C-alpha positions as CSV (number, residue, x, y, z in Angstrom):
1,X,14.3,-186.2,-139.6
2,X,12.1,-185.6,-136.6
3,X,13.3,-184.0,-133.4
4,X,11.3,-184.5,-130.2
5,X,11.7,-182.0,-127.3
6,X,12.9,-183.4,-124.0
7,X,10.6,-183.7,-121.2
8,X,11.9,-181.3,-118.6
9,X,10.7,-181.6,-115.1
10,X,10.7,-178.0,-113.9
11,X,9.4,-177.6,-110.3
12,X,7.9,-173.9,-109.7
13,X,9.9,-171.8,-107.2
14,X,8.2,-171.7,-104.0
15,X,9.1,-168.9,-101.4
16,X,7.6,-169.1,-97.9
17,X,7.4,-166.5,-95.2
18,X,10.0,-168.4,-93.4
19,X,12.3,-167.8,-96.1
20,X,11.9,-164.0,-95.9
21,X,12.8,-164.1,-92.2
22,X,15.5,-166.7,-92.5
23,X,19.1,-165.7,-91.7
24,X,20.5,-168.8,-93.2
25,X,20.8,-167.8,-96.9
26,X,23.7,-170.1,-97.9
27,X,21.6,-173.1,-98.2
28,X,19.2,-171.7,-100.7
29,X,19.5,-172.9,-104.4
30,X,20.7,-170.2,-106.7
31,X,17.4,-169.9,-108.7
32,X,15.4,-169.5,-105.6
33,X,18.0,-167.0,-104.2
34,X,17.8,-165.0,-107.4
35,X,14.0,-165.0,-107.4
36,X,14.0,-164.0,-103.7
37,X,16.3,-161.0,-104.5
38,X,14.1,-159.6,-107.1
39,X,11.1,-160.1,-105.3
40,X,12.2,-158.2,-102.3
41,X,13.7,-155.5,-104.4
42,X,10.6,-154.8,-106.1
43,X,8.3,-155.0,-102.9
44,X,10.7,-152.7,-101.1
45,X,10.8,-150.2,-103.9
46,X,7.0,-150.1,-104.3
47,X,6.3,-149.8,-100.4
48,X,9.0,-146.8,-100.3
49,X,7.0,-145.0,-103.1
50,X,3.9,-145.6,-101.2
51,X,5.5,-144.3,-98.0
52,X,6.4,-141.1,-99.6
53,X,3.2,-140.6,-101.2
54,X,1.2,-141.2,-98.0
55,X,3.5,-138.9,-96.2
56,X,2.9,-136.3,-98.9
57,X,-1.0,-136.6,-98.5
58,X,-0.6,-136.4,-94.6
59,X,1.4,-133.0,-95.0
60,X,-1.5,-131.4,-96.9
61,X,-4.1,-132.3,-94.4
62,X,-5.7,-135.2,-96.6
63,X,-6.2,-137.7,-93.5
64,X,-8.9,-136.8,-90.9
65,X,-8.5,-133.2,-91.6
66,X,-5.2,-133.1,-89.6
67,X,-1.5,-132.7,-90.6
68,X,1.6,-134.2,-88.7
69,X,2.8,-130.6,-88.0
70,X,-0.8,-129.7,-86.6
71,X,-0.9,-132.7,-84.5
72,X,2.6,-132.1,-83.0
73,X,1.6,-128.6,-82.0
74,X,-1.6,-130.0,-80.3
75,X,0.5,-132.4,-78.3
76,X,3.4,-130.0,-78.1
77,X,6.2,-131.1,-75.7
78,X,9.4,-129.4,-74.8
79,X,11.4,-132.1,-76.4
80,X,10.0,-131.4,-79.8
81,X,12.6,-129.4,-81.9
82,X,12.1,-126.4,-83.9
83,X,10.2,-126.7,-86.9
84,X,13.0,-126.5,-89.4
85,X,14.4,-129.8,-88.1
86,X,11.6,-131.9,-89.8
87,X,12.9,-130.7,-93.2
88,X,15.3,-133.9,-92.7
89,X,12.4,-136.0,-94.2
90,X,13.6,-134.8,-97.4
91,X,17.0,-136.2,-97.1
92,X,15.5,-139.5,-95.8
93,X,13.2,-139.7,-98.8
94,X,16.1,-139.0,-101.2
95,X,18.1,-141.7,-99.4
96,X,15.3,-144.2,-99.6
97,X,14.8,-143.7,-103.2
98,X,18.4,-143.9,-103.9
99,X,18.5,-147.2,-101.9
100,X,15.5,-148.5,-103.9
101,X,17.0,-147.8,-107.4
102,X,20.4,-149.3,-106.1
103,X,18.8,-152.6,-105.0
104,X,16.8,-152.9,-108.1
105,X,19.8,-152.6,-110.4
106,X,21.6,-155.1,-108.2
107,X,18.8,-157.5,-108.1
108,X,18.4,-157.4,-111.8
109,X,22.0,-157.0,-113.0
110,X,24.3,-159.9,-113.4
111,X,27.6,-160.5,-111.6
112,X,26.9,-157.6,-109.1
113,X,27.1,-158.2,-105.3
114,X,23.5,-158.1,-103.9
115,X,23.3,-160.4,-100.9
116,X,22.4,-157.4,-98.9
117,X,19.0,-157.5,-100.4
118,X,18.5,-160.9,-98.5
119,X,20.1,-159.6,-95.4
120,X,17.7,-156.8,-95.3
121,X,14.8,-159.2,-96.1
122,X,11.3,-158.1,-95.4
123,X,12.4,-155.5,-92.8
124,X,12.5,-152.3,-94.9
125,X,9.0,-153.2,-96.0
126,X,7.9,-153.7,-92.6
127,X,9.5,-150.4,-91.4
128,X,7.7,-148.5,-94.2
129,X,4.4,-150.1,-93.7
130,X,4.6,-149.3,-90.1
131,X,5.4,-145.6,-91.2
132,X,2.2,-145.4,-93.2
133,X,0.1,-147.0,-90.3
134,X,1.8,-144.6,-87.9
135,X,0.5,-141.6,-89.9
136,X,-3.1,-142.9,-89.8
137,X,-2.7,-143.6,-85.9
138,X,-1.1,-140.1,-85.3
139,X,-3.6,-138.2,-87.5
140,X,-6.6,-140.0,-85.8
141,X,-5.2,-139.2,-82.5
142,X,-4.5,-142.7,-81.3
143,X,-1.3,-141.6,-79.6
144,X,-0.6,-144.9,-77.7
145,X,-0.9,-146.9,-81.0
146,X,1.3,-144.4,-82.7
147,X,4.0,-145.1,-80.3
148,X,3.9,-149.0,-80.7
149,X,4.2,-148.5,-84.6
150,X,7.0,-146.1,-84.0
151,X,8.7,-148.8,-82.0
152,X,8.1,-151.2,-84.9
153,X,9.7,-148.8,-87.3
154,X,12.7,-148.4,-85.1
155,X,13.0,-152.1,-84.3
156,X,12.8,-153.0,-88.0
157,X,15.6,-150.7,-88.8
158,X,17.8,-152.0,-86.0
159,X,17.1,-155.5,-87.1
160,X,18.6,-154.3,-90.7
161,X,21.5,-152.9,-88.8
162,X,22.4,-156.1,-87.3
163,X,21.7,-158.2,-90.2
164,X,23.8,-156.1,-92.5
165,X,26.6,-156.0,-89.7
166,X,26.6,-152.3,-90.7
167,X,29.7,-150.2,-90.0
168,X,31.6,-153.3,-88.6
169,X,33.3,-154.3,-91.7
170,X,35.0,-152.6,-94.8
171,X,32.2,-152.6,-97.3
172,X,32.7,-151.2,-100.8
173,X,31.7,-147.5,-101.5
174,X,28.2,-148.1,-103.1
175,X,27.1,-150.4,-100.1
176,X,28.1,-147.7,-97.7
177,X,26.5,-144.8,-99.7
178,X,23.4,-146.4,-100.9
179,X,22.5,-148.9,-98.1
180,X,24.2,-148.0,-95.0
181,X,23.6,-144.3,-95.0
182,X,19.8,-144.3,-96.0
183,X,19.2,-146.8,-93.2
184,X,21.4,-145.1,-90.7
185,X,19.9,-141.6,-91.3
186,X,16.4,-142.9,-91.2
187,X,17.2,-144.8,-88.0
188,X,18.8,-141.7,-86.5
189,X,15.7,-139.6,-87.0
190,X,13.3,-142.3,-86.0
191,X,15.0,-142.8,-82.7
192,X,14.6,-139.1,-82.0
193,X,11.0,-139.3,-83.2
194,X,10.2,-142.4,-80.7
195,X,11.4,-140.2,-77.8
196,X,9.3,-137.4,-78.9
197,X,6.3,-139.8,-79.3
198,X,6.8,-140.9,-75.8
199,X,6.7,-137.5,-74.7
200,X,3.6,-136.7,-76.7
201,X,1.9,-139.7,-75.0
202,X,2.7,-138.2,-71.7
203,X,1.2,-135.0,-72.7
204,X,-2.0,-136.8,-74.0
205,X,-2.2,-138.6,-70.6
206,X,-1.5,-135.3,-68.7
207,X,1.3,-137.1,-66.8
208,X,2.8,-134.9,-64.2
209,X,4.3,-137.5,-61.8
210,X,8.0,-137.4,-60.6
211,X,9.2,-134.5,-62.7
212,X,7.7,-131.5,-64.2
213,X,7.7,-130.7,-68.0
214,X,11.0,-129.2,-68.0
215,X,12.6,-132.2,-65.9
216,X,11.0,-134.8,-68.4
217,X,12.5,-132.9,-71.3
218,X,16.0,-132.9,-69.8
219,X,15.8,-136.6,-69.1
220,X,14.7,-137.3,-72.7
221,X,17.4,-135.2,-74.1
222,X,19.9,-137.0,-72.2
223,X,18.4,-140.3,-73.1
224,X,18.9,-139.2,-76.7
225,X,22.5,-138.3,-76.1
226,X,23.3,-141.7,-74.4
227,X,21.4,-143.6,-77.3
228,X,23.5,-141.8,-80.0
229,X,26.9,-142.3,-78.0
230,X,25.9,-146.2,-77.9
231,X,25.5,-146.1,-81.7
232,X,28.9,-144.5,-82.2
233,X,30.9,-146.5,-79.7
234,X,29.3,-149.9,-80.2
235,X,28.0,-149.8,-83.8
236,X,30.4,-147.2,-85.5
237,X,27.4,-145.4,-86.8
238,X,28.4,-141.8,-87.0
239,X,25.7,-141.0,-89.7
240,X,23.1,-142.0,-87.1
241,X,24.6,-139.6,-84.5
242,X,24.8,-136.7,-87.0
243,X,21.1,-136.8,-87.1
244,X,20.9,-136.7,-83.4
245,X,23.1,-133.7,-83.4
246,X,20.7,-132.2,-86.0
247,X,17.8,-132.8,-83.6
248,X,19.5,-131.5,-80.4
249,X,20.6,-128.3,-82.0
250,X,17.1,-127.8,-83.1
251,X,15.7,-128.3,-79.6
252,X,18.4,-125.8,-78.4
253,X,17.3,-123.3,-80.9
254,X,13.7,-123.7,-80.0
255,X,14.3,-122.8,-76.4
256,X,17.0,-120.3,-76.9
257,X,16.5,-117.5,-74.2
258,X,13.4,-118.8,-73.1
259,X,14.3,-122.1,-71.1
260,X,18.0,-122.0,-70.5
261,X,18.0,-125.5,-68.9
262,X,17.0,-127.1,-72.1
263,X,18.9,-124.8,-74.3
264,X,22.2,-125.6,-72.9
265,X,21.4,-129.2,-72.1
266,X,20.6,-129.8,-75.8
267,X,23.5,-127.8,-77.2
268,X,25.8,-129.5,-74.8
269,X,24.6,-132.9,-75.9
270,X,25.2,-131.8,-79.5
271,X,28.5,-130.6,-78.9
272,X,29.5,-133.9,-76.9
273,X,28.3,-136.0,-79.8
274,X,30.2,-134.0,-82.4
275,X,33.4,-134.2,-80.5
276,X,33.0,-138.0,-80.2
277,X,32.2,-138.3,-83.8
278,X,35.4,-136.3,-84.6
279,X,37.5,-138.5,-82.4
280,X,36.2,-141.7,-83.6
281,X,36.4,-140.6,-87.2
282,X,40.0,-139.8,-86.7
283,X,40.8,-143.1,-84.8
284,X,39.2,-145.0,-87.7
285,X,40.6,-142.8,-90.6
286,X,42.3,-146.0,-92.1
287,X,38.9,-147.2,-93.2
288,X,37.4,-143.8,-93.9
289,X,35.2,-143.2,-96.9
290,X,37.9,-140.8,-98.5
291,X,40.1,-143.8,-98.7
292,X,37.8,-145.6,-101.0
């Protein structure tokens, strides 16, 4: 008896750039959705690894003979925190690696919630490519361009915050730890770095209008405090503001006993943020992580 194979008409799965940017994921076919998730998870992880590698090369002076720290010293500003504050990049990298592994496992595992991958879309990749390009711009002393790239990083992270609706619903423990926290901590530091980048641009332009250097630094510290308060009160992102506290304390430490105005402004801002975080956490204790 002879068996003939049926003639299946299988169309290839096509994913357009518009699909990556689309918020309307409910109308996609299951096969296309699954393929999209796997594709995004792999691309995000590869770019995360590349970002960490490029940052490692930059820290050793492998680009244009400069290092990020050396350039920060050249365009030193009073807003720049004490050197130890930059060790937070280690925590950011660990968080990004954990995020990459988590999304890969969710993308390729059956029966696991992984819609967050589509909600993030290409924006993690955009943020990290901009991170790599920022290194080149900064180390080649294109300070204005570096600020534009920093704003792209910050904007991409904020898009993810909105698309994930972060901290505004009672998410499962793994989503909070492996998705929300890496993005929140990354965003918290980039927010501070963006303000520092603005300050460096002013130094490169020898800007002296309106305020002196100390006055501009006080204004930028206040801007950082207000930004972090907004993220706590409007987005419930306490982890974002914890990074702000870390930076403000480091600014205070740097100017301790040398510039009292900056010392106390930064320290006061850190204390205000800490108290607001404590009160906010207490008022929202019913959905705290310890409950999960």
